[in-house]
C-alpha positions as CSV (number, residue, x, y, z in Angstrom):
1,X,-64.3,-28.2,-88.9
2,X,-63.4,-28.8,-85.3
3,X,-60.0,-28.6,-83.6
4,X,-60.0,-32.4,-83.0
5,X,-60.0,-33.6,-86.6
6,X,-61.8,-36.5,-88.2
7,X,-59.4,-39.2,-89.2
8,X,-60.5,-42.2,-91.3
9,X,-64.1,-41.6,-90.3
10,X,-63.2,-41.6,-86.5
11,X,-63.5,-38.6,-84.2
12,X,-60.1,-38.1,-82.5
13,X,-60.1,-36.5,-79.0
14,X,-56.5,-35.6,-78.3
15,X,-55.9,-33.9,-74.9
16,X,-52.5,-32.7,-76.0
17,X,-53.8,-30.8,-79.1
18,X,-53.4,-27.0,-78.7
19,X,-56.7,-25.4,-79.7
20,X,-56.0,-21.7,-79.0
21,X,-53.3,-19.2,-79.9
22,X,-51.6,-17.1,-77.3
23,X,-53.6,-14.1,-78.7
24,X,-57.0,-15.6,-77.9
25,X,-58.9,-15.1,-74.7
26,X,-62.1,-16.2,-72.9
27,X,-64.1,-13.6,-74.8
28,X,-63.5,-15.6,-78.0
29,X,-65.2,-18.7,-76.7
30,X,-68.8,-17.8,-77.3
31,X,-71.5,-20.0,-75.8
32,X,-69.6,-22.8,-74.0
33,X,-70.8,-26.2,-73.0
34,X,-69.0,-28.5,-70.6
35,X,-69.6,-32.3,-71.0
36,X,-69.4,-33.7,-67.5
37,X,-69.6,-30.3,-65.9
38,X,-69.9,-31.8,-62.4
39,X,-66.4,-33.2,-62.5
40,X,-63.9,-31.7,-60.0
41,X,-61.7,-30.2,-62.7
42,X,-64.6,-29.2,-65.0
43,X,-66.8,-27.5,-62.5
44,X,-64.0,-25.2,-61.4
45,X,-63.4,-24.0,-65.0
46,X,-67.1,-23.5,-65.7
47,X,-67.4,-21.4,-62.6
48,X,-64.4,-19.3,-63.5
49,X,-65.7,-18.6,-67.1
50,X,-69.1,-17.8,-65.7
51,X,-67.5,-15.2,-63.3
52,X,-65.8,-13.6,-66.3
53,X,-69.1,-13.2,-68.2
54,X,-68.9,-16.2,-70.6
55,X,-72.2,-17.9,-71.4
56,X,-71.7,-21.3,-69.8
57,X,-73.8,-24.4,-69.4
58,X,-73.2,-28.2,-69.2
59,X,-74.4,-31.7,-68.8
60,X,-73.7,-34.6,-66.4
61,X,-75.0,-38.0,-65.7
62,X,-76.6,-37.2,-62.4
63,X,-77.0,-34.4,-59.8
64,X,-74.2,-33.9,-57.3
65,X,-72.9,-31.2,-54.8
66,X,-70.9,-29.7,-57.7
67,X,-73.9,-29.4,-60.0
68,X,-76.1,-28.1,-57.2
69,X,-73.5,-25.3,-56.7
70,X,-73.3,-24.5,-60.4
71,X,-77.0,-24.3,-60.7
72,X,-77.1,-22.0,-57.6
73,X,-74.8,-19.7,-59.5
74,X,-77.2,-19.6,-62.5
75,X,-75.3,-22.1,-64.7
76,X,-77.8,-24.4,-66.5
77,X,-77.0,-28.1,-66.1
78,X,-78.8,-30.9,-68.0
79,X,-78.8,-34.4,-66.6
80,X,-78.2,-37.1,-69.3
81,X,-76.0,-36.5,-72.3
82,X,-78.0,-35.9,-75.5
83,X,-77.4,-34.4,-78.9
84,X,-79.7,-31.4,-78.3
85,X,-77.6,-30.2,-75.4
86,X,-75.0,-28.8,-77.7
87,X,-77.3,-27.1,-80.2
88,X,-76.3,-23.4,-80.7
89,X,-73.0,-23.7,-78.8
90,X,-69.7,-22.4,-80.2
91,X,-67.3,-24.3,-77.9
92,X,-67.6,-27.7,-76.4
93,X,-65.3,-28.7,-73.6
94,X,-64.4,-32.3,-72.8
95,X,-62.2,-34.0,-70.2
96,X,-60.1,-37.1,-70.7
97,X,-63.0,-39.1,-69.2
98,X,-65.2,-38.4,-72.2
99,X,-65.1,-40.8,-75.1
100,X,-65.4,-40.0,-78.9
101,X,-68.7,-41.8,-79.1
102,X,-70.3,-39.5,-76.5
103,X,-73.6,-38.3,-78.2
104,X,-72.7,-34.7,-77.5
105,X,-69.3,-35.0,-79.0
106,X,-70.8,-36.7,-82.1
107,X,-73.4,-34.0,-82.5
108,X,-70.9,-31.1,-81.9
109,X,-68.5,-32.7,-84.5
110,X,-71.2,-33.0,-87.1
111,X,-72.2,-29.4,-86.5
112,X,-68.7,-28.2,-86.9
113,X,-68.5,-26.7,-83.4
114,X,-65.2,-26.2,-81.7
115,X,-64.3,-29.1,-79.5
116,X,-61.5,-28.4,-76.9
117,X,-60.0,-30.2,-73.9
118,X,-60.4,-28.7,-70.4
119,X,-56.7,-27.9,-70.5
120,X,-57.2,-25.6,-73.4
121,X,-59.7,-23.6,-71.2
122,X,-57.2,-23.5,-68.4
123,X,-54.4,-22.3,-70.7
124,X,-56.7,-19.5,-71.9
125,X,-57.3,-18.4,-68.4
126,X,-53.5,-18.4,-67.8
127,X,-52.8,-16.1,-70.8
128,X,-53.7,-12.9,-68.9
129,X,-52.4,-13.8,-65.5
130,X,-49.2,-14.5,-63.6
131,X,-49.8,-18.2,-63.6
132,X,-48.4,-20.7,-61.0
133,X,-49.0,-24.4,-61.9
134,X,-48.6,-27.3,-59.4
135,X,-47.8,-30.7,-61.0
136,X,-47.0,-34.0,-59.4
137,X,-48.3,-37.5,-58.9
138,X,-49.5,-36.4,-55.4
139,X,-49.7,-33.2,-53.3
140,X,-51.1,-31.0,-56.1
141,X,-54.4,-30.1,-54.4
142,X,-52.9,-29.4,-51.0
143,X,-50.0,-27.3,-52.4
144,X,-52.1,-25.3,-54.7
145,X,-54.7,-24.7,-51.9
146,X,-51.9,-23.6,-49.6
147,X,-50.6,-21.1,-52.1
148,X,-54.1,-19.7,-52.8
149,X,-54.6,-19.4,-49.0
150,X,-51.3,-17.6,-48.6
151,X,-52.0,-15.1,-51.4
152,X,-55.5,-14.5,-50.2
153,X,-54.4,-13.7,-46.7
154,X,-50.9,-12.3,-47.1
155,X,-50.9,-10.9,-50.6
156,X,-51.1,-7.1,-51.1
157,X,-52.0,-5.1,-54.1
158,X,-52.1,-7.2,-57.3
159,X,-51.0,-10.2,-55.3
160,X,-54.2,-10.2,-53.3
161,X,-57.5,-11.9,-54.4
162,X,-55.9,-14.5,-56.7
163,X,-57.8,-16.6,-59.2
164,X,-57.4,-20.4,-58.6
165,X,-58.5,-23.6,-60.3
166,X,-58.1,-26.4,-57.7
167,X,-59.6,-29.8,-58.2
168,X,-61.1,-30.0,-54.7
169,X,-62.7,-27.9,-52.0
170,X,-60.7,-26.2,-49.2
171,X,-61.5,-26.5,-45.5
172,X,-62.6,-23.2,-44.0
173,X,-63.4,-22.1,-40.5
174,X,-66.2,-23.8,-38.5
175,X,-66.4,-26.7,-40.9
176,X,-67.3,-24.5,-43.9
177,X,-66.1,-25.8,-47.2
178,X,-64.7,-23.3,-49.7
179,X,-65.0,-24.2,-53.4
180,X,-61.8,-24.8,-55.4
181,X,-62.6,-22.3,-58.2
182,X,-62.4,-18.5,-58.0
183,X,-62.0,-15.8,-60.6
184,X,-60.2,-13.1,-58.5
185,X,-59.4,-9.5,-59.3
186,X,-55.6,-10.0,-58.7
187,X,-52.9,-10.8,-61.2
188,X,-52.2,-14.4,-60.1
189,X,-53.8,-17.6,-61.2
190,X,-52.9,-20.8,-59.2
191,X,-53.8,-24.0,-61.0
192,X,-53.3,-27.7,-60.7
193,X,-51.4,-29.1,-63.7
194,X,-52.8,-32.5,-64.3
195,X,-50.1,-34.8,-65.8
196,X,-52.4,-37.8,-66.3
197,X,-53.0,-37.3,-70.0
198,X,-50.0,-35.2,-71.0
199,X,-52.1,-32.0,-71.5
200,X,-49.9,-30.0,-69.0
201,X,-47.5,-29.6,-71.9
202,X,-49.7,-26.7,-73.1
203,X,-49.1,-24.5,-70.1
204,X,-46.5,-21.7,-69.9
205,X,-46.7,-20.5,-66.3
206,X,-44.6,-17.9,-64.7
207,X,-43.8,-20.4,-61.9
208,X,-44.0,-24.2,-62.2
209,X,-44.1,-26.2,-58.9
210,X,-43.4,-29.9,-59.1
211,X,-44.1,-31.8,-55.9
212,X,-42.8,-35.1,-57.2
213,X,-42.3,-37.0,-60.5
214,X,-43.0,-40.5,-59.1
215,X,-44.3,-42.7,-61.8
216,X,-48.0,-42.9,-62.3
217,X,-50.5,-43.0,-65.1
218,X,-48.4,-45.7,-66.9
219,X,-51.6,-46.6,-68.9
220,X,-50.9,-43.3,-70.7
221,X,-47.1,-43.0,-70.6
222,X,-46.1,-46.7,-70.8
223,X,-42.8,-46.2,-68.9
224,X,-41.3,-44.3,-66.1
225,X,-38.9,-42.7,-68.5
226,X,-41.7,-41.3,-70.7
227,X,-43.4,-40.0,-67.6
228,X,-40.4,-38.1,-66.4
229,X,-39.7,-36.8,-69.9
230,X,-43.1,-35.2,-69.8
231,X,-42.2,-33.4,-66.6
232,X,-38.9,-32.1,-68.2
233,X,-41.0,-30.7,-71.1
234,X,-43.5,-29.1,-68.7
235,X,-41.1,-27.3,-66.4
236,X,-39.0,-26.0,-69.3
237,X,-42.1,-24.0,-70.3
238,X,-41.9,-22.0,-67.0
239,X,-41.2,-18.4,-67.8
240,X,-39.6,-17.3,-64.6
241,X,-39.0,-20.0,-62.0
242,X,-39.3,-23.7,-61.2
243,X,-39.8,-25.0,-57.6
244,X,-39.1,-28.7,-57.0
245,X,-39.0,-31.1,-54.1
246,X,-35.6,-32.7,-53.9
247,X,-36.7,-35.5,-51.6
248,X,-38.2,-37.2,-54.6
249,X,-35.9,-39.3,-56.8
250,X,-38.1,-38.7,-59.9
251,X,-37.7,-34.9,-59.4
252,X,-33.9,-35.2,-59.1
253,X,-33.9,-37.1,-62.4
254,X,-36.0,-34.4,-64.0
255,X,-33.8,-31.7,-62.6
256,X,-30.6,-33.3,-64.0
257,X,-32.3,-33.5,-67.4
258,X,-33.2,-29.8,-67.6
259,X,-31.4,-27.5,-70.0
260,X,-29.0,-25.0,-68.4
261,X,-31.4,-22.0,-68.6
262,X,-34.2,-23.8,-66.8
263,X,-32.0,-25.3,-64.2
264,X,-30.5,-21.9,-63.4
265,X,-33.9,-20.6,-62.3
266,X,-34.9,-23.7,-60.4
267,X,-35.3,-23.8,-56.6
268,X,-35.0,-27.2,-54.9
269,X,-36.5,-27.7,-51.4
270,X,-35.8,-30.8,-49.3
271,X,-35.7,-32.3,-45.8
272,X,-32.4,-33.9,-46.8
273,X,-29.2,-31.7,-46.7
274,X,-27.8,-30.4,-50.0
275,X,-24.7,-32.7,-49.9
276,X,-26.8,-35.9,-49.7
277,X,-28.8,-34.9,-52.8
278,X,-25.9,-34.9,-55.1
279,X,-25.8,-32.9,-58.4
280,X,-28.5,-30.2,-58.4
281,X,-27.5,-29.0,-61.9
282,X,-26.9,-25.4,-60.6
283,X,-30.3,-25.0,-58.9
284,X,-30.7,-23.0,-55.7
285,X,-31.4,-25.0,-52.5
286,X,-33.8,-24.3,-49.6
287,X,-33.4,-26.7,-46.7
288,X,-36.4,-27.8,-44.6
289,X,-34.7,-28.0,-41.1
290,X,-35.7,-29.3,-37.7
291,X,-38.9,-30.9,-38.9
292,X,-41.0,-32.3,-36.1
293,X,-44.6,-32.8,-35.0
294,X,-45.9,-32.1,-31.5
295,X,-47.0,-35.3,-29.9
296,X,-50.7,-36.1,-30.7
297,X,-51.4,-32.5,-31.7
298,X,-51.1,-32.8,-35.5
299,X,-49.1,-29.5,-35.4
300,X,-46.1,-29.6,-37.8
301,X,-43.0,-27.4,-37.1
302,X,-40.0,-26.7,-39.2
303,X,-37.6,-24.0,-40.4
304,X,-36.9,-22.9,-44.0
305,X,-33.2,-22.1,-44.5
306,X,-33.3,-19.7,-47.5
307,X,-29.9,-18.9,-49.0
308,X,-28.7,-15.4,-49.6
309,X,-29.3,-14.2,-53.1
310,X,-32.5,-16.1,-53.7
311,X,-35.0,-13.5,-52.5
312,X,-32.6,-10.7,-51.5
313,X,-29.0,-10.4,-50.2
314,X,-29.9,-11.8,-46.8
315,X,-29.8,-15.4,-45.7
316,X,-33.1,-16.2,-44.0
317,X,-34.2,-18.7,-41.3
318,X,-38.0,-18.8,-41.5
319,X,-39.9,-20.7,-38.8
320,X,-43.1,-22.4,-39.9
321,X,-45.9,-24.1,-37.9
322,X,-48.7,-26.0,-39.7
323,X,-52.0,-27.3,-38.3
324,X,-52.0,-30.0,-41.0
325,X,-50.0,-33.1,-39.9
326,X,-47.2,-35.0,-41.7
327,X,-43.8,-34.4,-43.2
328,X,-45.4,-34.5,-46.6
329,X,-47.3,-31.3,-45.7
330,X,-44.1,-29.7,-44.5
331,X,-42.9,-30.2,-48.1
332,X,-46.1,-29.0,-49.6
333,X,-46.1,-25.9,-47.5
334,X,-42.4,-25.2,-48.4
335,X,-43.3,-25.2,-52.0
336,X,-46.2,-22.8,-51.5
337,X,-44.2,-20.4,-49.3
338,X,-41.3,-20.3,-51.7
339,X,-43.6,-19.7,-54.7
340,X,-45.4,-16.9,-52.8
341,X,-42.1,-15.3,-52.0
342,X,-40.9,-15.5,-55.6
343,X,-44.2,-13.8,-56.6
344,X,-43.4,-11.0,-54.2
345,X,-45.1,-11.8,-50.9
346,X,-42.9,-11.3,-47.8
347,X,-41.7,-14.7,-46.9
348,X,-42.1,-14.3,-43.1
349,X,-45.7,-13.2,-43.7
350,X,-46.3,-16.1,-46.0
351,X,-45.0,-18.5,-43.4
352,X,-47.2,-16.9,-40.7
353,X,-50.3,-17.2,-42.8
354,X,-49.6,-20.9,-43.6
355,X,-50.4,-21.7,-40.0
356,X,-54.1,-20.9,-40.4
357,X,-54.5,-23.3,-43.4
358,X,-56.8,-26.1,-42.4
359,X,-56.3,-28.4,-45.3
360,X,-57.9,-29.3,-48.6
361,X,-61.1,-31.3,-48.4
362,X,-60.5,-35.0,-48.1
363,X,-56.9,-34.5,-46.9
364,X,-56.7,-36.0,-43.4
365,X,-60.2,-34.6,-42.8
366,X,-61.8,-35.6,-39.5
367,X,-65.4,-36.3,-40.2
368,X,-66.5,-37.1,-36.6
369,X,-66.0,-39.1,-33.5
370,X,-68.6,-41.5,-32.0
371,X,-68.0,-43.5,-28.8
372,X,-64.3,-42.5,-28.9
373,X,-63.9,-43.9,-32.5
374,X,-62.7,-41.2,-34.8
375,X,-63.5,-41.3,-38.6
376,X,-61.0,-39.6,-41.0
377,X,-61.4,-39.2,-44.7
378,X,-58.4,-38.9,-47.1
379,X,-58.0,-38.7,-50.9
380,X,-54.8,-40.7,-51.0
381,X,-54.8,-43.0,-54.1
382,X,-51.1,-43.6,-54.9
383,X,-48.9,-45.9,-52.7
384,X,-46.7,-43.0,-51.7
385,X,-49.7,-40.9,-50.6
386,X,-51.0,-43.8,-48.5
387,X,-47.7,-44.4,-46.9
388,X,-47.4,-40.7,-46.0
389,X,-51.0,-40.7,-44.7
390,X,-50.4,-43.6,-42.4
391,X,-47.1,-42.2,-41.2
392,X,-49.0,-39.0,-40.2
393,X,-51.7,-41.0,-38.6
394,X,-49.2,-42.9,-36.4
395,X,-47.7,-39.5,-35.3
396,X,-51.0,-37.9,-34.5
397,X,-52.6,-41.1,-33.0
398,X,-49.7,-43.0,-31.5
399,X,-51.8,-45.0,-29.1
400,X,-54.7,-45.9,-31.5
401,X,-55.4,-48.8,-33.7
402,X,-55.4,-47.5,-37.3
403,X,-58.1,-49.1,-39.4
404,X,-58.3,-48.4,-43.1
405,X,-61.0,-49.0,-45.8
406,X,-59.2,-48.4,-49.1
407,X,-61.0,-48.1,-52.4
408,X,-58.4,-48.4,-55.3
409,X,-58.8,-45.8,-58.1
410,X,-58.4,-47.2,-61.6
411,X,-57.9,-50.8,-62.6
412,X,-54.6,-49.8,-64.4
413,X,-53.1,-48.2,-61.3
414,X,-54.1,-51.2,-59.2
415,X,-52.4,-53.5,-61.7
416,X,-49.2,-51.5,-62.0
417,X,-48.8,-50.8,-58.3
418,X,-50.4,-53.7,-56.4
419,X,-47.2,-54.6,-54.6
420,X,-46.5,-51.0,-53.6
421,X,-50.1,-50.6,-52.4
422,X,-49.7,-53.7,-50.2
423,X,-46.5,-52.4,-48.7
424,X,-48.0,-49.0,-47.9
425,X,-51.2,-50.5,-46.4
426,X,-49.1,-52.7,-44.2
427,X,-48.5,-49.7,-42.0
428,X,-52.1,-49.9,-40.8
429,X,-53.4,-52.4,-38.2
430,X,-56.5,-53.4,-40.1
431,X,-57.3,-53.0,-43.8
432,X,-60.3,-53.7,-46.0
433,X,-59.7,-53.3,-49.8
434,X,-63.0,-52.6,-51.6
435,X,-64.0,-52.9,-55.2
436,X,-62.1,-50.6,-57.6
437,X,-63.5,-47.1,-58.6
438,X,-63.2,-47.3,-62.4
439,X,-63.4,-43.7,-63.4
440,X,-62.7,-43.7,-67.1
441,X,-61.8,-47.4,-67.3
442,X,-63.9,-50.6,-67.7
443,X,-63.7,-53.8,-65.7
444,X,-63.9,-55.8,-68.9
445,X,-60.6,-54.5,-70.0
446,X,-59.0,-55.7,-66.8
447,X,-60.9,-58.9,-66.0
448,X,-58.3,-60.2,-63.5
449,X,-57.9,-57.0,-61.5
450,X,-59.9,-56.5,-58.2
451,X,-59.5,-56.1,-54.5
452,X,-57.7,-59.4,-54.2
453,X,-55.0,-58.1,-56.6
454,X,-53.7,-56.1,-53.7
455,X,-54.5,-58.7,-51.0
456,X,-52.6,-61.3,-52.9
457,X,-49.5,-59.1,-52.9
458,X,-49.9,-58.6,-49.2
459,X,-49.8,-62.3,-48.6
460,X,-46.2,-62.3,-50.0
461,X,-44.9,-59.7,-47.6
462,X,-42.5,-60.5,-44.8
463,X,-45.0,-59.1,-42.3
464,X,-47.6,-60.2,-39.8
465,X,-49.6,-62.9,-41.6
466,X,-51.7,-60.9,-44.1
467,X,-54.9,-62.8,-43.3
468,X,-54.7,-61.2,-39.8
469,X,-54.8,-57.6,-41.1
470,X,-56.0,-57.3,-44.7
471,X,-59.0,-58.7,-46.7
472,X,-60.9,-57.8,-49.9
473,X,-64.6,-56.9,-49.8
474,X,-66.1,-55.9,-53.1
475,X,-69.1,-53.9,-51.7
476,X,-68.0,-50.7,-49.7
477,X,-71.2,-50.6,-47.7
478,X,-70.4,-54.1,-46.4
479,X,-66.8,-53.1,-45.8
480,X,-68.0,-50.1,-43.7
481,X,-70.3,-52.2,-41.6
482,X,-67.6,-54.9,-41.1
483,X,-65.1,-52.2,-39.9
484,X,-67.5,-50.8,-37.4
485,X,-68.1,-54.2,-35.9
486,X,-64.3,-54.6,-35.5
487,X,-63.7,-51.2,-33.9
488,X,-63.0,-50.4,-30.3
489,X,-62.9,-47.1,-28.4
490,X,-59.8,-45.1,-29.1
491,X,-59.5,-46.5,-32.7
492,X,-59.3,-44.4,-35.8
493,X,-61.0,-45.5,-39.0
494,X,-59.7,-44.0,-42.3
495,X,-61.7,-44.0,-45.5
496,X,-59.1,-43.7,-48.2
497,X,-59.3,-43.3,-52.0
498,X,-60.1,-40.9,-54.8
499,X,-63.5,-42.3,-55.7
500,X,-66.8,-42.4,-53.8
501,X,-65.5,-44.1,-50.7
502,X,-66.0,-40.7,-48.9
503,X,-69.7,-41.5,-48.9
504,X,-69.0,-44.2,-46.3
505,X,-68.1,-41.7,-43.6
506,X,-71.7,-41.0,-42.7
507,X,-72.5,-44.7,-43.0
508,X,-69.7,-45.5,-40.5
509,X,-70.7,-42.7,-38.1
510,X,-74.3,-43.8,-38.0
511,X,-73.3,-47.4,-37.6
512,X,-71.0,-46.5,-34.7
513,X,-73.9,-44.7,-33.0
514,X,-76.0,-47.8,-33.4
515,X,-73.2,-50.1,-32.1
516,X,-71.7,-47.7,-29.5
517,X,-71.8,-50.3,-26.7
518,X,-69.8,-52.7,-28.8
519,X,-67.2,-50.0,-29.5
520,X,-66.7,-49.3,-25.8
521,X,-65.8,-52.9,-25.1
């Protein structure tokens, strides 16, 4: 009998079901098969188990850079999902993108194999580590990458060589990309805590970071209130500390709903002063002071004002300089530096090391410049992320026209936040909205939702006439070619979204080369 039980003849895949006890570890898994092993969250876990000696294999629909890497490590990957792929396996791992009628799920269920959600594997990996989770509608990957970077380069003894499970790659020196999964020899595990399906309720980290609790994934939660309640539950599982951004209204609501014990070991960081935030429910406060960005440099400067009694008896004023732009990254770095200090890293050293962090992949990642037109790729897929991205773009490229090709991610998110997407995109000079990246959803369930869902909301804005700056184009290749034809030297073209829009960067760069004389006009 599997952990996800048969009910009325139907296989139930419940991401919130707890499949392992606190006493179990990775050595209890046996031969483990990942369905959709090439996914960002799945490939990281597969690699970490492999590094710890677990027999791992998996399947996916088609080859990718992730599956190439896994195969290079000696992990077998089958393309196409078939019943025979799970024969002889003891544990089958699924993500929330996998449906109950998947042939491998059906076969595993019939054979009585253990079927577990990816979050169960992550919780197992946390059991023997000092875990730090990073949750929030946005900022998770950057913040967790920053913390892993700080521990790797500033940690000493058991704080060095951390394990990390990050749902994206990290930009290294000379353009080299570092993978987001590593099973280190140190005591710390840094992990993104995905709130999209409620599975982060399983985690009991030493430190829980919450970048924001801004409503998202309402297809799962239904209401903003339910969404925030899930964050209250998550952070109250933190064993030692909670680190939360106070600039987010959702986080303040979560903070005020915490029980007295959890609030007492919470640290709030914010660019606003403490008085303007109101009731902090007894939490400590770290102020992000004097935030600024050097003109056109992309260098972010600020000072962390750490109160006496938080780390030691001294009040601290800690200067920080980042090479990743934007006030949102000042907040992300503050969370990472504070968490590192709570783990035991010297806070001044943590701040110094943060300077050399180059960013997570697809976070304001410059992909090239042709004929003075710069192409930048970014993962932003929530309205607040897009707004922050375009604010950072204006600060780094104040004299440039900002052109955006945006691929919405999920029909449900597009439906719920169409107006907010339109308002955020209005910060650009020129926008093309492409067809929606469906991920786990189907167009037939949202027949009226498409690129024009956002464009129609833009038409209602009290802004420059929308037909002058935004349009919908279903095919992203066509959108890329159109944007190249519109570009002039000095412009910046952003590819934005959590789907496969990143593939258009090379298309745009090649097209710019072919049309270079047009761009110089």
